[in-house]
C-alpha positions as CSV (number, residue, x, y, z in Angstrom):
1,M,102.2,60.5,29.5
2,V,105.1,58.3,29.6
3,A,105.8,55.1,31.5
4,H,108.9,53.2,32.5
5,D,109.3,49.9,34.0
6,Y,111.2,51.1,37.3
7,L,113.1,53.9,38.3
8,T,115.6,52.4,40.6
9,Q,118.8,52.8,39.0
10,R,121.0,55.0,36.9
11,G,121.1,53.1,33.4
12,G,120.7,53.9,29.7
13,A,117.0,53.1,29.7
14,E,116.3,55.7,32.5
15,R,118.2,58.3,30.7
16,V,116.1,57.6,27.8
17,A,112.9,57.6,29.7
18,L,113.8,61.1,31.3
19,E,114.5,62.6,27.7
20,I,111.5,61.2,26.4
21,A,109.4,62.9,29.0
22,R,111.3,66.2,28.7
23,R,110.8,66.1,24.7
24,L,107.2,65.5,24.9
25,D,106.5,68.0,27.6
26,A,105.0,65.2,29.8
27,R,103.5,66.3,33.3
28,E,103.5,62.7,34.5
29,I,105.7,59.6,34.6
30,I,104.2,56.3,35.6
31,T,106.3,53.6,37.0
32,S,106.2,50.5,39.2
33,V,108.8,51.9,41.8
34,F,110.5,55.1,42.3
35,D,113.9,55.4,44.3
36,P,114.8,58.9,43.8
37,A,118.2,58.3,45.6
38,N,119.3,55.9,43.0
39,T,118.3,57.2,39.8
40,F,118.7,60.5,37.9
41,Q,117.8,63.9,39.4
42,G,115.9,65.1,36.6
43,F,112.9,62.9,37.6
44,D,112.0,65.3,40.3
45,E,110.7,67.6,37.4
46,F,107.6,65.2,36.9
47,T,104.9,64.0,38.9
48,I,105.6,60.3,39.3
49,T,102.9,57.7,39.9
50,E,103.9,54.6,41.5
51,S,102.5,51.0,41.8
52,T,100.7,50.6,45.2
53,S,102.5,47.0,45.6
54,R,104.2,47.4,48.9
55,L,106.1,44.4,48.4
56,L,107.6,45.5,45.2
57,H,109.1,48.6,47.3
58,S,110.9,46.4,49.6
59,F,113.5,44.9,47.4
60,G,116.3,47.7,47.8
61,G,116.1,48.5,43.9
62,D,116.9,45.0,42.7
63,M,113.9,44.4,40.7
64,R,115.0,40.9,39.7
65,W,113.6,39.7,43.2
66,G,110.4,41.4,42.1
67,L,109.7,39.5,38.8
68,P,106.6,37.6,39.9
69,L,105.1,40.8,41.1
70,L,105.8,43.2,38.2
71,A,103.1,41.7,35.8
72,P,100.1,42.1,38.3
73,A,101.3,45.4,39.4
74,W,101.3,46.9,36.0
75,S,98.0,45.3,35.3
76,R,96.4,46.8,38.2
77,M,97.5,50.5,37.3
78,P,94.8,52.5,36.6
79,V,93.6,52.9,32.8
80,V,95.4,55.9,31.1
81,D,93.4,58.3,29.5
82,A,95.6,60.7,27.5
83,D,96.3,61.7,23.8
84,V,99.5,59.7,23.7
85,L,101.0,57.2,26.1
86,V,104.7,56.2,25.4
87,C,105.7,53.2,27.3
88,S,109.7,53.2,27.9
89,S,109.9,49.4,28.3
90,S,112.2,46.4,28.8
91,G,109.3,43.9,29.6
92,W,106.8,45.6,31.9
93,A,105.7,49.2,31.0
94,H,104.3,48.0,27.8
95,G,101.7,46.2,30.1
96,L,100.2,49.4,31.1
97,R,96.5,49.7,29.9
98,A,95.3,52.7,27.7
99,H,91.9,54.1,26.9
100,P,90.9,53.0,23.5
101,D,91.2,56.5,22.3
102,T,94.8,56.7,23.7
103,L,97.6,56.3,21.0
104,K,100.0,53.8,22.6
105,V,103.5,53.7,21.5
106,V,106.0,51.5,22.9
107,Y,109.6,52.5,23.1
108,C,111.2,48.9,23.4
109,H,114.8,48.7,24.8
110,N,114.5,45.0,24.7
111,P,111.9,42.3,24.7
112,A,112.0,41.0,28.4
113,R,115.6,39.6,28.6
114,W,114.7,36.9,31.1
115,L,112.0,35.4,29.1
116,Y,113.5,35.3,25.5
117,Q,117.4,35.5,26.3
118,R,117.5,33.7,29.6
119,E,121.0,32.2,28.9
120,D,122.2,36.0,29.4
121,Y,120.4,36.8,32.0
122,V,120.7,33.9,34.6
123,K,124.5,33.9,33.9
124,D,125.2,35.1,37.4
125,Q,122.3,33.3,39.2
126,S,122.4,30.4,41.6
127,K,120.4,27.1,40.4
128,P,117.5,27.6,42.7
129,V,117.0,31.0,40.9
130,R,117.3,29.6,37.6
131,A,114.7,26.9,38.3
132,A,112.2,29.7,39.8
133,L,112.5,31.7,36.9
134,G,112.0,28.8,34.7
135,A,108.8,27.9,36.5
136,L,107.3,31.0,36.3
137,A,108.3,31.9,32.5
138,P,105.4,30.3,30.8
139,R,102.6,32.2,32.6
140,L,104.5,35.5,32.3
141,R,105.4,34.9,28.7
142,G,101.8,34.8,28.1
143,W,101.2,37.9,30.0
144,D,103.9,39.6,28.1
145,Q,102.6,38.5,24.6
146,R,99.3,39.9,25.4
147,A,100.6,43.2,26.4
148,A,102.7,43.7,23.5
149,R,99.7,43.3,21.2
150,T,98.0,46.1,23.2
151,A,100.4,48.8,21.4
152,D,99.4,50.9,18.2
153,F,103.0,51.6,17.2
154,Y,106.3,49.7,18.1
155,L,109.8,51.6,18.3
156,A,113.1,49.5,19.0
157,N,116.3,51.3,20.1
158,S,118.4,49.2,17.6
159,V,118.4,47.1,14.4
160,S,119.2,43.9,16.7
161,V,116.2,44.8,19.0
162,A,113.8,45.2,16.0
163,E,114.7,41.7,14.7
164,R,114.0,40.4,18.5
165,V,110.5,42.1,18.6
166,K,109.8,40.7,15.2
167,K,110.9,37.3,16.3
168,V,109.3,37.3,19.8
169,Y,106.0,39.4,19.2
170,G,105.6,39.0,15.2
171,I,105.5,43.1,15.2
172,R,107.5,45.3,12.9
173,A,109.2,47.9,14.8
174,E,110.6,50.9,13.4
175,V,114.2,51.5,14.5
176,L,114.7,55.1,16.6
177,H,118.2,55.1,18.2
178,P,118.1,56.5,21.6
179,P,119.5,60.0,22.3
180,M,123.0,60.8,24.1
181,S,121.7,63.0,26.7
182,M,124.6,63.6,29.1
183,D,125.7,67.2,29.5
184,I,128.9,66.9,28.3
185,A,129.5,70.8,29.0
186,G,128.6,70.3,32.7
187,P,130.9,70.4,35.4
188,R,133.7,67.7,36.1
189,S,135.2,66.6,39.1
190,E,138.5,64.7,39.2
191,V,138.5,61.4,40.4
192,A,141.4,60.8,43.0
193,D,143.9,57.8,42.7
194,V,143.2,57.2,39.0
195,P,146.4,56.9,36.9
196,D,146.9,59.4,33.8
197,E,146.3,56.5,31.4
198,F,143.1,53.9,32.0
199,F,140.4,52.2,30.2
200,L,136.9,52.6,31.5
201,S,133.8,50.6,31.9
202,V,130.5,51.8,32.9
203,S,128.3,48.9,33.6
204,R,126.5,47.1,36.3
205,A,127.7,43.7,37.5
206,R,125.3,41.5,35.7
207,G,126.1,38.3,33.8
208,Y,125.2,39.6,30.4
209,K,127.0,42.6,30.9
210,G,130.6,40.9,30.6
211,T,132.2,42.9,33.3
212,A,133.8,39.7,34.8
213,L,135.4,38.7,31.5
214,L,137.1,42.4,31.6
215,I,138.1,42.0,35.1
216,D,139.6,38.6,34.4
217,A,141.7,40.0,31.5
218,F,143.1,43.2,33.1
219,A,144.1,40.7,35.9
220,R,146.4,39.4,33.4
221,M,147.6,42.8,32.2
222,P,149.1,44.5,35.3
223,E,150.7,47.2,33.3
224,Q,147.0,48.3,32.5
225,T,144.4,49.9,34.5
226,L,140.6,49.4,34.3
227,V,138.5,51.7,36.0
228,I,134.6,50.6,36.4
229,V,131.5,52.4,37.4
230,G,128.8,50.3,38.4
231,V,130.7,47.7,40.5
232,D,131.3,48.2,44.3
233,P,134.9,48.0,45.6
234,S,136.1,44.7,47.0
235,P,139.4,43.5,48.1
236,S,139.0,40.6,45.8
237,L,139.3,42.6,42.7
238,P,143.1,42.9,41.0
239,T,145.0,45.9,42.0
240,N,144.8,47.4,38.6
241,V,141.0,47.5,38.8
242,I,139.4,50.3,40.3
243,A,135.9,49.9,41.2
244,L,133.8,53.2,42.1
245,G,130.5,51.9,42.9
246,T,126.9,52.2,41.5
247,N,126.2,55.9,42.4
248,L,129.3,58.0,41.2
249,P,128.3,61.7,40.7
250,E,127.9,63.0,37.4
251,P,130.7,65.5,37.5
252,K,133.1,62.6,38.4
253,L,131.8,60.4,35.4
254,R,132.2,63.1,33.1
255,W,135.8,63.7,34.0
256,L,136.3,60.1,33.7
257,Y,134.8,59.9,30.0
258,A,137.0,63.0,29.3
259,H,140.1,61.4,30.6
260,T,139.7,57.7,29.6
261,R,142.1,56.1,26.8
262,A,138.8,54.1,25.7
263,L,135.4,53.0,26.9
264,M,135.2,49.1,27.0
265,S,132.4,46.8,27.0
266,M,132.0,43.3,26.4
267,S,128.3,43.4,27.2
268,H,125.6,41.9,24.8
269,E,123.8,45.4,24.7
270,D,120.5,46.3,23.2
271,F,121.9,49.3,22.1
272,G,124.5,50.6,24.7
273,L,124.8,54.5,25.4
274,T,128.2,54.3,27.2
275,P,130.2,54.2,24.0
276,V,128.4,57.4,22.5
277,E,128.8,59.0,25.8
278,A,132.3,58.5,25.6
279,N,132.6,59.7,21.9
280,A,130.9,62.8,22.8
281,F,134.0,63.8,24.9
282,G,136.0,63.0,21.9
283,N,137.3,59.5,23.1
284,P,137.0,56.0,21.4
285,A,135.1,52.9,22.3
286,L,136.6,49.3,22.3
287,V,133.7,47.2,22.4
288,L,132.3,43.5,21.7
289,R,131.1,43.2,17.9
290,A,127.7,42.5,18.8
291,G,124.0,43.9,19.3
292,G,123.4,47.7,19.3
293,F,127.1,48.4,19.4
294,L,126.9,47.6,15.8
295,D,124.5,50.7,15.3
296,S,126.7,53.2,17.6
297,T,130.2,52.3,16.5
298,I,131.8,53.3,13.5
299,E,135.0,50.9,13.4
300,G,138.2,52.6,12.8
301,V,136.5,56.0,13.3
302,S,134.7,56.1,16.6
303,G,136.3,52.9,18.1
304,L,137.1,49.3,17.5
305,F,135.4,45.8,18.2
306,I,136.5,42.9,19.8
307,D,135.6,39.8,18.0
308,D,137.0,37.2,20.2
309,E,134.8,37.0,23.4
310,T,137.5,35.6,25.7
311,V,140.2,36.7,28.2
312,D,142.8,36.3,25.6
313,G,140.7,38.1,23.0
314,V,140.4,41.0,25.1
315,I,144.1,41.1,26.1
316,R,144.9,41.1,22.3
317,S,142.7,43.9,21.7
318,V,143.7,46.1,24.8
319,R,147.5,45.6,23.9
320,S,147.0,46.4,20.2
321,F,144.7,49.4,20.8
322,P,146.0,52.4,18.8
323,S,147.0,55.5,20.8
324,E,146.3,58.1,18.3
325,W,142.7,59.1,17.3
326,D,140.9,61.8,15.5
327,A,138.7,63.5,18.6
328,D,136.9,65.7,16.0
329,A,135.7,62.7,13.9
330,I,135.0,61.0,17.0
331,R,132.6,63.6,18.5
332,A,130.9,64.1,14.9
333,S,129.9,60.3,15.0
334,A,128.4,61.0,18.5
335,E,126.2,63.8,17.0
336,R,124.1,61.3,15.3
337,F,122.4,60.5,18.5
338,S,121.6,64.1,19.5
339,P,118.5,64.7,21.5
340,A,117.4,67.1,19.1
341,S,117.3,64.6,16.3
342,F,116.0,62.0,18.5
343,A,112.9,64.3,19.6
344,Q,112.2,65.3,15.8
345,N,112.0,61.7,15.2
346,L,109.9,60.6,17.9
347,R,107.3,63.6,17.4
348,A,107.3,62.4,13.6
349,V,106.3,59.0,14.6
350,I,103.4,60.1,17.0
351,A,102.1,62.8,14.2
352,G,102.2,59.9,11.7
353,S,100.5,57.4,14.0
354,L,97.8,60.0,14.8
355,T,96.6,60.4,11.5
356,L,96.6,56.8,10.6
């Protein structure tokens, strides 16, 4: 059986949860809220069990408004009685209770960011929201610590996340990089009004994602174009920044990956699948030298790093970015994160844990 925090968006964690369920031949996925219109279609292959909290379902997919309700919602879920339970968690699903005979494995995308990396999480929040989160933190931190200790085995999606798990919970987590599960051979559909040469960002408009920094940098580079998937169009955006919204169909996303000059991100990612997805199409990445990007990007082979986290630093990196790359070497780098390799390693962890 598989559990995931909430299925209300199209993000890397949701792709991983779907791949885990498929590779383990799961029949059921447990989650707090399921919004099929705003997450990946593949979840309709499974029986989805949701929280009974009506209020949680009223937040329109933005679960940041539901933070005080998520812990009790997960605590009230029925106890899972199965051979294996894999919790795909960024802070909530690991609270799902399991029968004493059930092997409970947590695949940790990151310890709850708003509890342990609040400076990143609240960057784009108002002072009242920051104050409310600060007031809630001590009680929910206690719940989170207790939930972490119910796991039999912890996996982390990157070296940096494993270090955070050790620091936050005192738990040693084994690193298992997530799979690149996008079907690169699938259909592609051209995106209208996009120039022949452009940089691509696939990222939601969250403070720690660094999207605003990219927009500010490209505002000073009118000769360059930035295409953003994950941000809604707005008249306030510079004319050379094209925002395509949050629900771009996969054929159009594949077309963008195949035609971009480079995937860009200034995010403090836990792992960050988007550079690997671009690499799978033979195109490089230009990303912040931090977090999970250190695991996924081979400097000079599959992309380059940005060391200066400022507008000027981004501008210098874009303007000096090489025009020629070895597409075969880039694709070979992406193969390190194949679904087959991920599934083999995940099954080995479960088999080894069952024999302990």
